[in-house]
N, C-alpha and C positions, 0 to 999 in steps of 0.2 A: 467530641465538641465541632464541629462544622464552621467554618467563614463561611460569607457571604461573597466574598471578595477572591474564594478558592478557586483556581483555572481547572479546567477540564482535562482530563490526561490525555487526550485524543491529541494528535498535532496535526495530521493530514488524514484524509478519507480519500481515494480515489474511486472517486464516483466514476467514472468510465468503466472502469475494471466489470463490473457487474452490469450493465450496458451492451459490453462487447462481448461479454463470456457468459458460458453456464457455469456455474461455482460449484464446485463438490466438495471436497474436503479441502478444511484449514488447517494450516500449522503456524507455530509462532516462533518467530527467529530472532535473534539479536542480530545487530551491527556493529562491524570495526568501525569506529568513526576517530575523526580529527578533532582536536580541542577548536577548530573555527567552524567548524561542522555542529556541534553540538549548540555553540553561542548561536548561530544560522538559526537552529531547529526552534533553540526558544523564541525567535524573534517569529517563525512562521515562514522561513524563506525557504521553501521547500516545494516542486512541481513533481506529481509523482504519475501523472497521466499518461507518457510516454515511457514509462520503465517497466522493465521486463527481468524476470529471472532466469539465468541459465545454469547448467550445471556442468564440469569440467573439472576434469580430475579428481571426481569424486567429493566436489566442494563444490558450494551454491555463493554465487555472484551474481550482484545486483547492476543493473544496467540501465541505464537512460532516465535514471534519478538525477534531478537537478537541483543542487543547495546552492543557492548565491551565497557570498560569502559579504558578510556586515562591510560595512566601510570602516569600521575599527578595528578592521584585523591587524594581527600583526604586519609590521613593515618587513620581516624578513624568512617570511615564507610567503608563496606565489599559489594561493588556491586556486584549485581546479573543480569547478561548480559540475562537471558532467563524469569524474574521474569512476572507475569501477570498483564497487565497496563489496567486501567480504559479506557475507551471513554466516551465522553460527547456529547450525542445526546441530542435533544428537545424531550419533551416527546410524541408528537405526533410522530415523526419520529422512536421513539423507539417499538410505538406501532403497527405501520404499517411494521417496519421490525419482529417483534414478530409473527405479523400476518404471514407473507410471509413465514416465516423462518418454523415456526410450521405445518402450515396448508398445505403450497403449495411445501414444498420441495425445497427450493432454499437454498444455502449456503451464508453465507457474508466471504468476501473475501477484504482485504487491495490491492487498485492499486496504492499507492503512497502517501508520506509524504512530505509537503512541509511548506513551511513559509508564513503565511497572518500576516501581521500588530504586527511583532513580537510575533507573537505566532505559536506554532507547529499545524499542521492540518492535518488530513489523510482523503485521500477520500477514501469512503469502497464503495463495491458495491455486489447488489444482483446477483448472478449467478446459473445458473445449469454448474454440469458438462462435459464435453466434453467425447465422447466414440473416442477409437483409430482409428476410420476410419475419424471422424471428424477432428482430430490433423494433420492426412495425409492432408487433402483438405486443412487445413489452411497451411502448409508447401511447400504444390504443387502452393496454391495460392501467398505466402511471395517470393518464386523463382520465379514465373513467372512475379509478377510486378518490380522483379531486374532485369531480364532479358530483359523485357521491357524497362526499363528505360536506360540501358546500348544502345540497339538496335536505341531508338529515340536518344541518345545523338550521337551516332556514324554518323545517318544519317544526321545531323543538323551541 
């Protein structure tokens, strides 16, 4: 039985990622978070637009994601909105990512953040950066799809 007031599992989508990068392979990773960060994520106080993933010493880390603390956060902690957060990945997946990032020149980018069985998961992807002309093509295609939808709607 589904409820009408049930929230979506998606917390945030990084729209800038697909605009700036050609996305190839996607992976699901867990995050190591603190309690105040979970509460802030429930309230939707996160920004992923400038976030990147880097690999160091065989581990994946999320940098640049800003989780703003709620004003009701506990007084005995001092939350850091821009701290570096560890990503939890399978060893085999980490080895694949390390090889492709270091040898083939890919970039790891966060795509979205969502709930999965009361855990927060992040979809990360291997991507290659787009050039300016590629971005213009993306804008042109997006505008054409919108205009085409308007025309089709008007004709029916």
